[in-house]
TIDO-872519 format. One record per atom (N, C-alpha, C): x, y, z; atom name; chain. Coordinates in Angstrom, 2 decimals, decimal comma. Layout:
N
X_Y_Z_CA_A $
...
This chain:
101
10,20_-57,18_-1,65_N_A $
10,83_-57,46_-0,38_CA_A $
11,84_-56,37_-0,03_C_A $
12,55_-55,89_-1,03_N_A $
13,53_-54,85_-0,76_CA_A $
12,86_-53,54_-0,32_C_A $
11,72_-53,21_-0,91_N_A $
10,99_-52,02_-0,47_CA_A $
10,53_-52,18_0,98_C_A $
10,09_-53,36_1,33_N_A $
9,66_-53,62_2,70_CA_A $
10,84_-53,50_3,66_C_A $
11,99_-54,00_3,25_N_A $
13,17_-53,90_4,11_CA_A $
13,61_-52,45_4,27_C_A $
13,56_-51,67_3,21_N_A $
13,91_-50,25_3,30_CA_A $
12,94_-49,52_4,23_C_A $
11,66_-49,86_4,14_N_A $
10,68_-49,27_5,05_CA_A $
10,95_-49,72_6,48_C_A $
11,31_-50,97_6,68_N_A $
11,61_-51,47_8,02_CA_A $
12,79_-50,73_8,64_C_A $
13,78_-50,40_7,84_N_A $
14,92_-49,62_8,33_CA_A $
14,43_-48,26_8,84_C_A $
13,57_-47,61_8,07_N_A $
13,02_-46,32_8,50_CA_A $
12,18_-46,47_9,76_C_A $
11,41_-47,54_9,85_N_A $
10,61_-47,78_11,05_CA_A $
11,53_-47,85_12,28_C_A $
12,60_-48,61_12,16_N_A $
13,51_-48,79_13,29_CA_A $
14,28_-47,52_13,61_C_A $
14,60_-46,73_12,61_N_A $
15,37_-45,51_12,84_CA_A $
14,52_-44,32_13,25_C_A $
13,30_-44,23_12,72_N_A $
12,50_-43,03_12,89_CA_A $
11,17_-43,24_13,60_C_A $
10,78_-44,50_13,79_N_A $
9,42_-44,82_14,24_CA_A $
9,13_-44,71_15,71_C_A $
10,13_-44,43_16,51_N_A $
9,90_-44,34_17,94_CA_A $
10,58_-45,47_18,68_C_A $
10,42_-45,45_19,99_N_A $
11,16_-46,38_20,83_CA_A $
10,45_-47,65_21,23_C_A $
9,18_-47,80_20,84_N_A $
8,47_-49,02_21,21_CA_A $
7,60_-49,50_20,06_C_A $
7,11_-50,72_20,18_N_A $
6,34_-51,33_19,10_CA_A $
5,08_-50,56_18,73_C_A $
4,25_-50,12_19,70_N_A $
3,04_-49,37_19,32_CA_A $
3,36_-48,11_18,51_C_A $
4,38_-47,38_18,91_N_A $
4,76_-46,17_18,17_CA_A $
5,22_-46,52_16,77_C_A $
5,96_-47,59_16,65_N_A $
6,48_-48,01_15,33_CA_A $
5,35_-48,51_14,43_C_A $
4,40_-49,21_15,01_N_A $
3,25_-49,67_14,21_CA_A $
2,45_-48,47_13,70_C_A $
2,24_-47,50_14,56_N_A $
1,53_-46,30_14,13_CA_A $
2,33_-45,56_13,05_C_A $
3,64_-45,52_13,21_N_A $
4,52_-44,86_12,23_CA_A $
4,36_-45,49_10,84_C_A $
4,40_-46,82_10,77_N_A $
4,31_-47,46_9,45_CA_A $
2,94_-47,20_8,81_C_A $
1,90_-47,16_9,62_N_A $
0,58_-46,86_9,06_CA_A $
0,52_-45,42_8,55_C_A $
1,09_-44,51_9,29_N_A $
1,08_-43,10_8,85_CA_A $
1,90_-42,93_7,58_C_A $
3,00_-43,64_7,44_N_A $
3,83_-43,54_6,23_CA_A $
3,15_-44,19_5,03_C_A $
2,59_-45,37_5,22_N_A $
2,04_-46,13_4,09_CA_A $
0,60_-45,77_3,77_C_A $
-0,20_-45,42_4,80_N_A $
-1,63_-45,23_4,59_CA_A $
-2,12_-43,83_4,91_C_A $
-1,22_-42,98_5,42_N_A $
-1,57_-41,60_5,77_CA_A $
-2,69_-41,53_6,81_C_A $
-2,66_-42,50_7,75_N_A $
-3,61_-42,49_8,86_CA_A $
-3,00_-43,28_10,01_C_A $
-3,54_-43,04_11,19_N_A $
-3,10_-43,80_12,35_CA_A $
-3,62_-45,23_12,31_C_A $
-3,01_-46,05_13,10_N_A $
-3,41_-47,46_13,17_CA_A $
-4,57_-47,62_14,15_C_A $
-5,51_-48,48_13,81_N_A $
-6,64_-48,80_14,69_CA_A $
-6,19_-49,84_15,72_C_A $
-6,84_-49,86_16,88_N_A $
-6,44_-50,82_17,92_CA_A $
-6,44_-52,28_17,46_C_A $
-7,43_-52,69_16,70_N_A $
-7,47_-54,09_16,24_CA_A $
-6,34_-54,37_15,26_C_A $
-6,01_-53,39_14,42_N_A $
-4,89_-53,55_13,48_CA_A $
-3,57_-53,66_14,25_C_A $
-3,43_-52,85_15,27_N_A $
-2,23_-52,88_16,10_CA_A $
-2,08_-54,23_16,79_C_A $
-3,18_-54,77_17,25_N_A $
-3,18_-56,07_17,90_CA_A $
-2,73_-57,17_16,94_C_A $
-3,30_-57,18_15,75_N_A $
-2,96_-58,21_14,76_CA_A $
-1,51_-58,08_14,31_C_A $
-1,08_-56,86_13,99_N_A $
0,29_-56,68_13,52_CA_A $
1,30_-56,88_14,66_C_A $
0,92_-56,54_15,87_N_A $
1,79_-56,80_17,02_CA_A $
2,03_-58,29_17,20_C_A $
0,98_-59,09_17,03_N_A $
1,11_-60,55_17,12_CA_A $
1,98_-61,08_15,99_C_A $
1,80_-60,53_14,79_N_A $
2,63_-60,93_13,64_CA_A $
4,10_-60,60_13,91_C_A $
4,35_-59,41_14,42_N_A $
5,71_-58,99_14,74_CA_A $
6,35_-59,95_15,74_C_A $
5,63_-60,28_16,79_N_A $
6,17_-61,18_17,80_CA_A $
6,43_-62,57_17,24_C_A $
5,53_-63,05_16,39_N_A $
5,71_-64,36_15,74_CA_A $
7,02_-64,38_14,95_C_A $
7,26_-63,31_14,19_N_A $
8,47_-63,25_13,37_CA_A $
9,72_-63,05_14,23_C_A $
9,61_-62,31_15,31_N_A $
10,76_-62,17_16,22_CA_A $
11,19_-63,54_16,75_C_A $
10,22_-64,30_17,21_N_A $
10,52_-65,63_17,74_CA_A $
11,16_-66,49_16,66_C_A $
10,58_-66,46_15,46_N_A $
11,11_-67,26_14,35_CA_A $
12,56_-66,90_14,06_C_A $
12,84_-65,61_13,94_N_A $
14,21_-65,20_13,59_CA_A $
15,17_-65,34_14,76_C_A $
14,70_-65,33_15,98_N_A $
15,57_-65,63_17,12_CA_A $
16,00_-67,09_17,08_C_A $
15,10_-67,95_16,61_N_A $
15,40_-69,37_16,48_CA_A $
16,23_-69,68_15,24_C_A $
16,17_-68,78_14,25_N_A $
16,88_-68,97_12,97_CA_A $
17,62_-67,69_12,59_C_A $
18,63_-67,29_13,36_N_A $
19,32_-66,03_13,07_CA_A $
19,99_-66,00_11,71_C_A $
20,34_-67,16_11,18_N_A $
20,94_-67,21_9,85_CA_A $
19,95_-66,72_8,78_C_A $
18,68_-66,99_8,97_N_A $
17,65_-66,51_8,03_CA_A $
17,49_-65,00_8,13_C_A $
17,58_-64,47_9,34_N_A $
17,51_-63,02_9,52_CA_A $
18,70_-62,35_8,82_C_A $
19,88_-62,91_8,98_N_A $
21,08_-62,38_8,33_CA_A $
20,93_-62,42_6,82_C_A $
20,42_-63,52_6,30_N_A $
20,26_-63,66_4,85_CA_A $
19,26_-62,64_4,30_C_A $
18,19_-62,39_5,03_N_A $
17,20_-61,43_4,58_CA_A $
17,82_-60,04_4,43_C_A $
18,73_-59,69_5,32_N_A $
19,37_-58,39_5,28_CA_A $
20,40_-58,23_4,18_C_A $
20,79_-59,33_3,55_N_A $
21,83_-59,28_2,52_CA_A $
21,28_-59,28_1,10_C_A $
20,01_-59,52_0,94_N_A $
19,41_-59,55_-0,40_CA_A $
19,14_-58,14_-0,91_C_A $
19,29_-57,95_-2,20_N_A $
18,95_-56,67_-2,81_CA_A $
20,08_-55,66_-2,77_C_A $
19,78_-54,47_-3,26_N_A $
20,77_-53,41_-3,40_CA_A $
20,80_-52,45_-2,23_C_A $
19,69_-52,32_-1,53_N_A $
19,59_-51,36_-0,42_CA_A $
20,46_-51,84_0,74_C_A $
21,42_-51,04_1,13_N_A $
22,34_-51,41_2,20_CA_A $
21,69_-51,24_3,57_C_A $
22,01_-52,16_4,46_N_A $
21,49_-52,13_5,82_CA_A $
22,54_-51,48_6,72_C_A $
22,16_-50,45_7,47_N_A $
23,11_-49,84_8,40_CA_A $
23,63_-50,85_9,42_C_A $
24,88_-50,68_9,81_N_A $
25,54_-51,61_10,73_CA_A $
24,87_-51,69_12,10_C_A $
24,24_-50,60_12,53_N_A $
23,69_-50,56_13,89_CA_A $
22,30_-51,16_14,02_C_A $
21,78_-51,74_12,96_N_A $
20,43_-52,33_12,99_CA_A $
20,55_-53,83_13,33_C_A $
19,78_-54,23_14,33_N_A $
19,75_-55,64_14,74_CA_A $
19,09_-56,46_13,63_C_A $
19,78_-57,48_13,10_N_A $
19,22_-58,27_11,99_CA_A $
17,90_-58,96_12,32_C_A $
17,73_-59,38_13,57_N_A $
16,48_-60,05_13,95_CA_A $
15,33_-59,06_13,95_C_A $
15,55_-57,88_14,52_N_A $
14,52_-56,84_14,50_CA_A $
14,22_-56,41_13,06_C_A $
15,26_-56,26_12,27_N_A $
15,05_-55,86_10,88_CA_A $
14,22_-56,90_10,13_C_A $
14,53_-58,16_10,30_N_A $
13,78_-59,21_9,61_CA_A $
12,33_-59,23_10,05_C_A $
12,10_-59,11_11,36_N_A $
10,72_-59,13_11,87_CA_A $
9,94_-57,93_11,35_C_A $
10,55_-56,74_11,42_N_A $
9,86_-55,54_10,94_CA_A $
9,71_-55,53_9,42_C_A $
10,60_-56,18_8,71_N_A $
10,45_-56,30_7,25_CA_A $
9,17_-57,04_6,92_C_A $
8,87_-58,08_7,68_N_A $
7,63_-58,82_7,43_CA_A $
6,40_-58,01_7,78_C_A $
6,48_-57,20_8,81_N_A $
5,36_-56,30_9,14_CA_A $
5,20_-55,27_8,02_C_A $
6,29_-54,68_7,58_N_A $
6,23_-53,68_6,50_CA_A $
5,69_-54,30_5,22_C_A $
6,11_-55,50_4,92_N_A $
5,61_-56,19_3,72_CA_A $
4,11_-56,41_3,81_C_A $
3,63_-56,76_4,98_N_A $
2,19_-56,95_5,18_CA_A $
1,44_-55,65_4,94_C_A $
1,93_-54,56_5,51_N_A $
1,26_-53,26_5,35_CA_A $
1,30_-52,81_3,89_C_A $
2,43_-53,02_3,23_N_A $
2,54_-52,62_1,82_CA_A $
1,64_-53,44_0,90_C_A $
1,20_-54,59_1,37_N_A $
0,32_-55,44_0,57_CA_A $
-1,15_-55,37_0,95_C_A $
-1,50_-54,47_1,86_N_A $
-2,91_-54,29_2,19_CA_A $
-3,67_-53,73_0,99_C_A $
-4,92_-54,09_0,85_N_A $
-5,75_-53,54_-0,23_CA_A $
-5,77_-52,02_-0,16_C_A $
-5,76_-51,48_1,02_N_A $
-5,80_-50,02_1,21_CA_A $
-4,54_-49,34_0,69_C_A $
-3,45_-50,06_0,67_N_A $
-2,17_-49,49_0,23_CA_A $
-2,01_-49,55_-1,28_C_A $
-2,50_-50,61_-1,88_N_A $
-2,27_-50,85_-3,30_CA_A $
-3,35_-50,15_-4,13_C_A $
-2,91_-49,43_-5,14_N_A $
-3,84_-48,83_-6,09_CA_A $
-4,28_-49,89_-7,08_C_A $
-5,56_-50,07_-7,18_N_A $
-6,12_-51,10_-8,07_CA_A $
-6,97_-50,45_-9,13_C_A $
-6,96_-51,03_-10,30_N_A $
-7,80_-50,54_-11,40_CA_A $
-9,09_-51,32_-11,49_C_A $
């Protein structure tokens, strides 16, 4: 979870100004390729689902940002960070991302 949160921070800081650019950014970082339209659609829906959830439960978004050793910059919105952390966690757990024996 902490690795996903650290990746989410980079997505928010370096990934561009909108969701499609950020989704492509995370794919390029984790998978060394651009995101396909269907992947973007699925992850975009996941992102929106988590945004709504954390808007309804901001205390959970705050708690997610406080776990682990990696510090969260002050200028990052906790709700956006929590939502993007879940997207990053999903990408980091794709079969394509994980090396399997």
